[in-house]
N, C-alpha and C positions, 0 to 999 in steps of 0.2 A: 503873256507879259501881266505881270499880278500889278496890285498899283506899286506897291513898292519895286518893283522893275520897271528904268524906265529903258526906252525901244527907239531908238532913234532912225531918220535911215538914214542909207552906208554914205550921202553925198551932202553929210553931215560935217563930216571929220577930211582928214587928210591923210595921205596916205602910203606907205611908203615901205621896199623891200631893203636892208640895210647887211649886209654880209661884219661884221664881230669878226671874222677869221685875222682880217689881217689888224690886228689888236693884242697887245701881249696878252696873256693867257688872266692875268692879273687886274687888266681891267675891261676884259668880256663882261661884265655882268654893272661895269660900273656907269648911272645915267650918266653923268657925264659926260664921256665917249661916249658914248652911246647917240648921247647931242647931236657931239661934235662929227658925226658921217651922218643924221637925219637933217641938219639946218638945210643941208644944199634942196634938200624933196620942199620946204619953205615956203611960204610970200612970203613968212617977216619966223625976225629975229626966235630960236628953241627954248624960248624962256617965257613964250612969250604963248607955250600952250601945252597940253599937257598930256602923258604917250603912254598908251598899254601896249604890250604886247608880246607878240603870239608866237612860240619855233619854230620852224620848215623842218623838215625830214632830211637836209639836205642843210642844214645847221645855221639857215639864215634868220632871218628875226623880219617877222609881219606886222608895221607900227600904228599905231592908230592912235591917229591926236587930235584933241579941238583942240579949239583957243579959253585958257584958264579964263579968262571976262565972259564966254559961255557958257561953263559951267561957277562959273560964282552970281548967275545973272534969269541960269534958264531952269536951272536944278532944281524939281521941290527938298520941300529938309524930312521931308518922313520918306526918300525913294533911296534906296540901299545901294541898286544897283544904274547901271547907269550901261548895254550895250549896245551896236551896230544894227539891224536888223536882216543883215549879209555884210559877204565883201565884198567887191566890185570882182567884176573878171579879167578887168586888166591886167586886175596884182598876181604876179606871175607866182604860184604855186599855194597861192589862196584860196582853193578851191578845196583844202586840205585844214583850213581855220576851221575852228566853230568860231562862229563870232561871240556867241556867250560865253567865251574861253573872256576875252577883252572886254573887261571888264573897268570903263573906265572913274570912278571909286571908287582911288584906289591912291594912299600915302597921306596927302593936306587933304583930298579932298573925303576923305574917307569915312560914313559916316559913325554918327555917338553910337550907335547902337551896335550898328558892326566888330568897328574897337573893342567895346569893352566883351565881346562876343569870345574872339576873339583874342583878348589877353584872357581871362575869363576858364579858356579852352586854355595855354601854356600856362597858367595860375594851378592847374587840374594837373598838366602832364608832369608842370615838376611836385606835388605832390606825387605824384603816382613814382616819379623815379628815387625822390626821395624814400617812398614805404619798400620800391624796392631792396634799392641798399637799404634800408633799414634790417630786412629782412639776412640779405643774402648774411650780412654782418654777423648776426646773429645765430646763426646758422654757423660762421665759419665756427662763434663763441663756442658753440652749445659740441662745435666734433671737438677741441679743442680739446678741452676741458672731456671731453670722452677719449678720446686717446690718452691724455693723465689717465685720468682711473683704470684702463685699462692698464697701462703703465708699472700701474703701483702694485696691482693687482696681483701681474705676473711677478712683482719685484717681492709679492709676498708670498708666493710660492718659491722662488729660490731660494726665500731666506730659509722657506723652513726648509725645504728637501735639505739645502747641506745643513740647518742645525739636527735632522735626523742624520744628517750621514756625519760628522764629528759630535755627537752628541754634546751639544752646547752651542750657544749660539757664536756665530760669528761676530768679529770685530769691525774686518770690512769693510766698506759698503757694495751691497752686491752687484752693481752695476762690475766692479771691477771683478772679476772670475775669477783671471786669470792667480789672482790673490789663495784660489781655498785649496791646490795643492799644499799653500802655503804653513797654512793650518792642521790641514790634516798632519804631515810633516812634524810640526810643533806639537802638537798632539799629543802624535803617538815617541816624537820626544819627552817631553814629561813622565807620561808612562815608564815610559824604560829603563829612565832613572830615580824610580819611584820599586823600583825591582830589587829585589838580594837575592842568591844566592840559587847556583848551577843548575838548580829544581827550574827556573825560573823560564814559563815558554818565552820564546823572542815574537817579538814583537815585529810586523811584516804593515805597511798599510795600506789598506782595504782598496782591495782591485777594482769593488763595485763608486768606490766610499770619488776614486780617482776618477773612474770612469764619467762617471754622475756632476766632477766639477767639467770635464772637456765636455761635453755635452753642454753645459748652459752654458761655458766660455763659444761654444758654436755657435749657441741660440743666437740673433739674427737681435738686435737691441733696439726696435724700431715702430713695439709699440702696440704693430700689425694682427699678432690674436692674444688672446685674450686666458692666459697659458690656467688650467684647473688641476694637471698633476702630473706627475713624475715618478718614475717608480725605474734603482737603474738591476741588473740581476747583470749573475756573471756575463752571459753568454745575450743581453735585451736588455732594452730604452726602453719605453713605453713616456709617451705624451702624451695628451689630450685637452685637449683647448675647443673653445668659439674663438670664429672668425664671422667679420659680414662684410668679406670680397669673397667666391669660388677662386678669384683673381692671386691670394692673395696664401695658398698654401703649398703652392711649386715655388714663388722664388721662398720658402723655407725648405723648403728639400735642397735647391740648389747650394744655400749655407749648410745644412747638415751635412753634404755626403765631404766639405775638408773635415770633419771629423776620421782624425787615420786609427786602421784597423774595430770598422763599425761600414757595414753598409745600412742603406734601406730596403729591409723586405713587402714594406705595404704602407702604406698616406691612403686612408676611408674614409673620403667626407659624407658630410647627411647634411639636407638640409632640414632645421631641426624649425623655422619660423622663415617668417620671406626676405629678413632681414639676418638672418645666423646659419651658421654653417656651423655642424660640428665635427669636430675635425681629432684620426686617430696620429699618430705616429709610433716606427715601431722600425727600431732599430736594432739589426742581429749584427753580434759579432764575426769580424773578417777570418774566413781558416787559417790557424799557423796568427794570427793577432798577440801579442801583447797587449799588455795593463799601459 
C-alpha cells in the first residue's frame, strides 16, 4: 500500500450482505433504500456509518461500513483511499470480492485531489464529446453541400441536353422534365406557322428529342449521380457520369427499366479513385418500339 492508500484490518469494519432485489427497480441504487436493508445488521443507526458496496454474482451486495466519527478523526488528510485488508470468511460470497474495490473515501469523504481529478476527467470527456459532435455536424453539412453541387451540375447537363434538342433554351424548370415534350411540340408548331406553299416539307417531332425527354424524365432526381454526358440516337441512348458509391448504379438501372420502348444493354462501372466510380449506361431501343 502507498502512503496515500490506507489499509485497515477487516475487523475495524461492519460487514453484511443485503438483497436489493426485494426493492422496486427504481430504488435499488438508492443509498437511502439500501440503508433500510443494512440497518438491522448495525449496532447503531445507519446514518452514523459510511458504507461501500460490492456486487456479488447472485445480484446481492456486500456492505462494508465504518463509523463516520472514525473517518473524521483517524483518516489522514493526504489519504486517497481507505480499504479493508481482506473480506472476512464469514461473509457469504465474500471470497469473490476484491477488498481494494471497497473504498470508503467516497461521497462526502472523497479527497479534494481525487474530486478534482474526477471532475477534470468528466470535463475532458465532455470536451471530446462536443468535438465529436461538431465533427459529425460539419461532415453532414459538407455532404449536403456536395449533394447540392452534384444536383446543380446534373441539372446543368440536363439543361444543356434539352437546349441542344430544342435548338433554344427551355423556359421551364428542368426539374419538371415532362414539360420537355410540350416545349418540343410548341417549337414545331411555331415553325409550321412560318412555312407556306405546298412544297414546304412537313415538320415532325424529332424522335431522338422525345426519347431524350423521356429518358431524363425516367432518371431518378435524387442527386446521387454526377451526370457528365447524355446522347440520344435513333436506337441508342448513352449516359456517362460518376458516383461515390458502387451501390448507386443498380438503383438507377431499376428506374431506367421503366422507360417504355427501351431496354438496358450494358452498364459498366470503373473505379477511378478510392471514392469515385465512372459509370456508363447504354439503352437500346426495343424491337418494334415507336417513339
